[in-house]
C-alpha positions in Angstrom: -20.1 17.5 -4.1 -22.7 18.6 -6.6 -21.7 18.2 -10.2 -25.1 18.3 -11.8 -24.8 20.1 -15.2 -21.0 20.5 -14.8 -18.3 19.7 -17.3 -15.9 17.1 -15.9 -12.5 16.1 -17.1 -10.9 12.8 -15.9 -7.1 12.3 -16.3 -5.9 8.7 -16.5 -7.9 5.7 -17.8 -6.8 3.2 -15.2 -9.3 1.5 -13.0 -9.6 4.6 -10.7 -10.1 7.1 -13.6 -12.6 4.9 -15.4 -14.6 4.4 -12.1 -14.5 8.2 -11.5 -15.8 8.9 -15.1 -18.7 6.4 -14.7 -19.5 8.0 -11.3 -19.4 11.5 -12.7 -21.8 10.5 -15.5 -24.1 8.8 -13.0 -24.2 11.9 -10.8 -25.5 14.1 -13.5 -22.5 15.8 -15.1 -23.3 17.6 -18.4 -20.2 16.1 -20.0 -17.5 13.7 -19.0 -14.2 13.5 -20.9 -11.6 10.9 -20.1 -7.9 11.4 -21.2 -5.0 9.0 -21.2 -1.5 9.2 -22.9 -1.6 5.5 -23.6 -3.4 3.9 -26.6 -3.7 0.1 -26.9 -6.3 -2.6 -27.8 -7.5 -3.0 -24.2 -8.0 0.8 -23.8 -9.8 1.0 -27.2 -12.2 -1.7 -26.2 -12.8 0.1 -22.9 -13.2 3.4 -24.7 -15.9 2.0 -27.0 -17.9 0.9 -24.0 -17.5 4.2 -22.2 -18.6 6.2 -25.3 -21.7 4.0 -25.6 -22.5 5.3 -22.1 -22.0 8.9 -23.0 -18.4 9.4 -21.8 -16.0 10.9 -24.3 -12.5 9.4 -24.4 -9.2 10.6 -25.9 -6.4 8.0 -26.0 -2.8 8.7 -27.0 -3.3 12.2 -25.6 -0.4 14.7 -25.9 -1.5 17.9 -24.2 -1.0 20.8 -26.6 -3.8 23.0 -25.4 -4.9 23.5 -21.8 -8.3 22.0 -21.0 -11.1 24.0 -19.4 -13.6 22.3 -17.2 -15.6 22.8 -14.0 -13.6 20.0 -12.4 -10.7 17.8 -13.2 -10.4 14.4 -11.5 -6.8 13.2 -11.3 -5.9 9.5 -11.1 -3.2 8.5 -8.6 -0.7 7.5 -11.3 -0.4 11.1 -12.5 2.3 13.1 -10.6 2.0 16.8 -10.0 4.9 17.3 -12.5 3.2 15.4 -15.3 2.5 17.3 -18.5 -1.0 16.0 -18.2 -1.4 18.4 -15.3 1.2 21.2 -16.0 0.2 21.6 -19.7 -3.0 19.7 -20.0 -5.1 21.7 -17.5 -5.8 25.4 -17.4 -4.4 26.9 -14.1 -7.9 28.0 -13.2 -9.4 24.5 -13.5 -10.3 23.1 -10.1 -8.9 19.6 -9.5 -9.2 16.8 -7.0 -8.1 13.2 -6.6 -10.2 10.2 -7.5 -10.1 9.4 -3.8 -11.6 12.7 -2.8 -14.2 12.6 -5.6 -15.4 9.0 -4.8 -15.3 9.6 -1.0 -17.6 12.6 -1.4 -20.3 10.4 -2.9 -19.8 7.4 -0.6 -22.4 7.6 2.2 -20.9 4.7 4.2 -18.7 5.4 7.3 -15.1 5.4 6.0 -12.0 4.2 7.9 -8.8 5.3 6.1 -5.4 3.8 6.6 -2.0 4.9 5.3 1.7 4.2 6.0 4.8 3.1 4.2 4.3 -0.6 4.8 1.5 -2.8 6.0 -1.4 -0.7 4.5 -2.9 -3.5 2.4 -2.6 -6.1 5.1 -4.1 -3.9 7.7 -7.0 -2.8 5.5 -7.8 -6.4 4.6 -7.3 -7.5 8.2 -9.7 -4.8 9.6 -12.2 -5.6 6.8 -12.0 -9.3 7.7 -12.4 -8.6 11.4 -15.4 -6.4 10.9 -17.1 -9.0 8.6 -16.4 -11.7 11.1 -18.1 -9.5 13.8 -21.2 -9.3 11.6 -20.6 -5.9 9.9 -20.8 -5.7 6.1 -17.4 -4.1 5.4 -15.6 -3.7 2.1 -11.9 -2.8 1.3 -11.5 0.0 -1.2 -9.0 2.6 -2.4 -5.4 1.8 -3.2 -6.1 -1.9 -2.3 -7.8 -2.5 -5.7 -11.5 -1.4 -5.8 -11.7 2.3 -6.4 -13.9 4.2 -3.9 -15.7 5.7 -6.9 -16.7 2.2 -7.9 -18.1 1.6 -4.4 -20.0 4.9 -4.5 -21.8 3.7 -7.6 -23.0 0.5 -5.9 -22.8 0.7 -2.1 -26.2 -0.7 -0.9 -24.8 -4.1 0.1 -22.3 -2.7 2.6 -22.3 -0.9 5.9 -18.7 0.4 6.2 -15.7 1.1 3.9 -12.1 0.5 4.9 -10.0 2.7 2.6 -6.3 2.2 1.8 -4.7 5.6 1.0 -1.4 6.3 -0.7 0.6 9.5 -0.9 -0.1 9.5 -4.7 -3.8 9.9 -3.9 -3.2 12.6 -1.3 -1.2 14.9 -3.5 -4.4 16.2 -5.1 -6.7 15.7 -2.1 -8.0 18.8 -0.2 -11.1 17.4 1.5 -12.0 13.8 2.5 -15.2 12.3 4.0 -13.4 9.8 6.3 -14.6 9.2 9.8 -11.4 7.9 11.2 -7.8 7.5 10.0 -4.6 5.7 11.0 -0.9 6.2 10.2 0.9 2.9 10.5 4.6 4.0 10.0 6.8 6.2 8.0 10.1 5.2 6.3 11.6 6.5 3.1 9.6 5.6 -0.1 8.6 7.2 -3.4 11.1 10.0 -3.0 11.5 9.9 -6.8 8.0 11.3 -7.1 7.6 13.4 -4.0 11.1 15.0 -4.0 12.0 14.9 -0.3 11.3 13.0 2.9 9.7 16.1 4.3 7.1 16.2 1.6 6.4 12.5 1.8 5.9 12.8 5.5 3.7 15.8 5.2 1.4 13.8 2.8 1.2 10.9 5.2 0.2 13.2 8.1 -2.2 15.0 5.8 -4.6 12.0 5.9 -5.0 12.3 9.7 -5.5 16.0 9.3 -8.4 15.5 6.8 -10.3 13.0 9.0 -13.3 14.1 11.0 -12.3 15.8 14.2 -14.9 14.1 16.5 -12.9 10.9 16.6 -9.2 10.2 17.7 -6.6 9.5 15.1 -4.6 6.3 15.3 -0.7 6.3 15.1 2.3 4.1 15.7 3.8 5.1 19.0 7.2 5.7 17.3 5.6 8.8 15.8 4.6 10.2 19.2 7.4 12.8 19.2 7.6 13.5 15.4 7.7 17.2 14.7 5.0 16.9 12.0 2.6 15.6 14.7 2.8 18.8 16.7 2.7 21.0 13.6 -0.2 19.4 11.9 -2.3 17.7 14.7 -1.6 19.6 17.9 -5.1 19.3 19.4 -6.4 16.1 18.0 -7.1 13.2 20.4 -4.8 10.2 19.6 -4.7 6.5 20.2 -1.2 4.9 19.9 -0.2 1.3 19.1 3.1 -0.4 19.0 4.7 -3.9 19.4 7.9 -2.3 20.6 7.1 0.9 22.7 4.7 1.9 25.4 1.3 2.6 23.8 -2.4 2.4 24.3 -2.5 -0.9 22.4 0.7 -2.9 22.9 2.5 -6.2 22.9 3.4 -7.9 26.2 4.2 -11.5 27.2 3.4 -12.7 23.6 0.0 -11.2 23.6 -1.8 -8.2 22.2 -2.9 -6.0 25.0 -4.9 -2.8 25.9 -3.1 -0.7 28.5 -5.4 0.7 31.1 -4.1 2.7 34.0 -0.6 1.3 33.5 -1.8 -2.3 33.4 -1.8 -4.6 30.4 -5.3 -6.1 29.7 -4.6 -9.2 27.6 -6.8 -9.4 24.4 -5.2 -12.2 22.4 -2.2 -14.5 22.5 -0.3 -14.2 19.3 0.1 -18.0 19.0 -3.6 -18.1 18.1 -3.0 -15.8 15.0 -2.3 -17.1 11.5 -0.2 -14.0 10.9 3.3 -14.1 12.3 6.0 -11.6 12.8 6.4 -8.3 14.8 5.2 -6.2 11.8 2.0 -8.2 11.6 1.4 -7.9 15.4 1.6 -4.1 14.9 -0.9 -4.4 12.1 -3.2 -6.3 14.4 -2.7 -3.7 17.1 -3.6 -0.9 14.6 -6.8 -2.8 13.8 -7.8 -3.0 17.5 -7.0 0.8 18.0 -9.1 1.7 15.0 -11.9 -0.4 16.3 -11.8 1.5 19.6 -11.7 4.8 17.7 -14.9 3.7 15.8 -16.6 2.5 19.0 -16.2 -1.2 18.3 -15.3 -3.3 21.3 -11.9 -4.8 20.9 -13.1 -8.3 21.9 -15.5 -8.3 18.9 -12.6 -8.0 16.5 -10.4 -10.7 18.1 -12.0 -13.7 16.3 -11.1 -12.2 13.0 -7.5 -11.7 14.1 -7.3 -15.4 14.7 -8.6 -16.5 11.2 -7.1 -14.0 8.8 -4.2 -15.1 6.5 -2.0 -12.7 4.5 -2.3 -12.2 0.7 -0.5 -14.1 -2.0 2.5 -11.8 -2.4 3.3 -10.7 1.2 5.7 -13.1 2.8 3.9 -16.0 1.3 5.6 -19.4 1.3 5.9 -20.9 -2.2 7.1 -24.2 -0.8 10.2 -26.2 0.4 12.2 -27.7 -2.5 15.2 -30.0 -1.8 15.3 -28.6 1.7 15.3 -24.9 0.6 12.3 -22.7 1.6 11.1 -20.1 -1.0 9.3 -17.0 0.1 7.4 -14.6 -2.2 7.4 -11.1 -0.9 6.8 -9.3 -4.2 4.8 -6.6 -2.3 8.0 -5.5 -0.6 8.7 -2.5 -2.7 10.9 -0.4 -0.4 14.0 -0.9 1.8 12.0 -1.0 5.1 9.9 -3.8 3.7 13.0 -5.8 2.8 14.3 -5.4 6.4 11.1 -6.6 7.9 11.0 -9.5 5.5 14.6 -10.5 6.4 13.7 -10.3 10.1 10.6 -12.4 9.6 12.5 -15.1 7.7 15.4 -15.1 10.2 13.0 -15.9 13.1 12.8 -19.5 11.8 16.5 -20.0 11.2 18.6 -21.6 13.9 21.8 -19.8 12.7 22.6 -16.5 10.9 23.3 -15.8 7.3 20.9 -18.5 5.9 19.0 -16.2 3.5 19.6 -15.7 -0.2 17.8 -12.5 -1.1 16.5 -11.7 -4.6 16.0 -7.9 -5.1 15.6 -5.4 -7.9 13.3 -3.3 -10.1 12.9 0.5 -10.5 14.8 2.8 -8.2 12.6 5.0 -6.0 15.4 7.4 -5.1 15.7 6.2 -1.5 18.8 5.4 0.5 19.8 1.8 0.5 22.1 2.1 3.5 19.5 1.2 6.1 19.4 -2.4 4.9 23.1 -3.0 5.5 22.8 -4.1 9.1 20.1 -6.7 8.4 21.9 -7.9 5.3 25.1 -8.4 7.3 23.2 -10.3 10.0 20.9 -12.6 8.0 22.0 -12.8 4.3 24.4 -15.2 2.6 24.2 -13.6 -0.8 22.0 -11.2 -2.8 20.9 -11.8 -6.4 20.0 -8.5 -8.0 18.2 -7.9 -11.3 16.3 -5.1 -13.1 16.8 -1.4 -13.6 18.2 -0.8 -10.1 20.6 -3.8 -10.1 23.8 -1.8 -10.5 23.0 0.6 -7.7 21.9 -2.2 -5.4 25.1 -4.1 -6.2 27.3 -1.0 -5.5 25.7 -0.4 -2.1 24.9 -3.8 -0.7 28.0 -5.3 -2.2 30.0 -3.5 0.5 28.6 -5.9 3.1 27.5 -9.1 1.4 28.4 -11.0 -1.8 26.2 -9.9 -4.8 25.4 -11.7 -8.0 24.2 -9.5 -10.9 21.5 -11.0 -13.1 19.7 -9.8 -16.2 16.2 -11.2 -15.5 14.2 -12.5 -12.6 14.4 -16.1 -14.0 18.2 -15.8 -13.9 18.1 -14.5 -10.4 16.0 -17.4 -9.2 18.4 -19.9 -10.9 21.4 -18.2 -9.3 19.7 -18.3 -5.9 19.0 -22.0 -6.3 22.7 -22.7 -7.1 23.7 -20.7 -3.9 21.2 -22.3 -1.5 21.9 -25.3 0.7 19.3 -27.4 2.6 18.0 -25.3 5.5 18.4 -22.0 3.7 15.6 -19.6 2.6 15.4 -17.9 -0.8 13.5 -14.6 -0.1 12.1 -12.6 -3.0 11.7 -9.1 -1.6 12.5 -6.7 -4.4 12.7 -3.4 -2.5 11.8 -1.6 -5.7 8.9 -0.9 -8.0 7.9 -3.5 -10.5 7.2 -1.5 -13.7 10.5 -2.0 -15.4 9.6 -5.6 -16.3 6.2 -6.4 -14.9 2.6 -5.1 -15.0 2.4 -4.9 -11.2 3.8 -6.4 -8.0 1.2 -9.2 -8.3 2.4 -10.0 -11.8 6.0 -10.0 -10.6 5.1 -12.3 -7.7 3.3 -14.8 -10.0 6.3 -14.9 -12.3 8.6 -15.6 -9.3 6.4 -18.5 -8.2 6.4 -19.8 -11.8 10.2 -19.6 -12.0 10.6 -21.5 -8.8 8.2 -24.3 -9.8 9.8 -24.6 -13.2 13.2 -25.1 -11.7 11.9 -28.0 -9.7 9.8 -29.5 -12.4 6.5 -28.1 -11.2 
């Protein structure tokens, strides 16, 4: 992408937008203007720094006149229906995502990963495995570090592992990724994308945009999905699954490569720090991506043994008065809640030993799919936040529900309900932005609430 002498507009002053603005300026744009509807002390301080570096900023922006530019770079937080796009940009103005913009300037090989659940874990796991194998890998994209920031300073790395969300793919038409994986698809973000069909199309779009000289990697449960035939009929594919027949599969408590119908054992899962069927699938995806990128599977196995999950994904807070507390704040949809319940139930010697804490912002998805797992594993649900009434109305049909005003009240209610041997699982199943800055902020507050209750 050549932007020398061009006039660039960036919409959204979050970390992605700011990184894109800095990259545009560094790559020779004649002008760079950054717009955001928010206006606060933190953004004003950031704005002053950007302006000292030749980047114009406009905070508290309410679009009243359509902007003209040679290119508009759109941050992932801005939906296609946002006035910042529908009213703020002239229809003739070309636009692209921050992901597409940053990727075009990143000269490293790029491995892209998407899916409803497990993206961050798989990105971090693959990055860890590559580093353990002697490759200088870095995790970027939706995982935290924008790819535009990497493109500004990439000399210390050899390969980029990119977490990709559907928010980024909405405004992405081209992408410089060498290989891509689709981990799974279950309903999520329907409040933004409007339908499951559109959400699915965006997920498969990433595979479509990857370079055609390498196979794409998919969960075997997508093998007969109609979108696969429609969007990727001729592409070579590598399948993985812990539950179905696949190129990389799970057999006799081991991760295996299937060769001519025989399972070649690569790693016994008892040697892994990560536990649970969903994490075994994440590991199988890593091995499949390694093969797609010509890394021998055995070189990635040592990293699979030493990796541990992040702070807010099924992380044990501790055992207090015989009750185990689990922080799964990153569980932001119903499928993640189901997987978390199954994971916690593995260690219980009887059913219905889990008190679930859930709530937040409704994503417009069906709640019905969780009912079977709730009936099997859950003693009671404590709900809070903007979605609490809807959760109570749906899940209250199969399990007792306690409605709470705040997370702190929900934790206190869960403590009162729990008996020694029970698990209190915080897996919200919803977005965090009604009460918290992020899922990480929400997870930290959960941990703080638990420790405060027990005098920590």
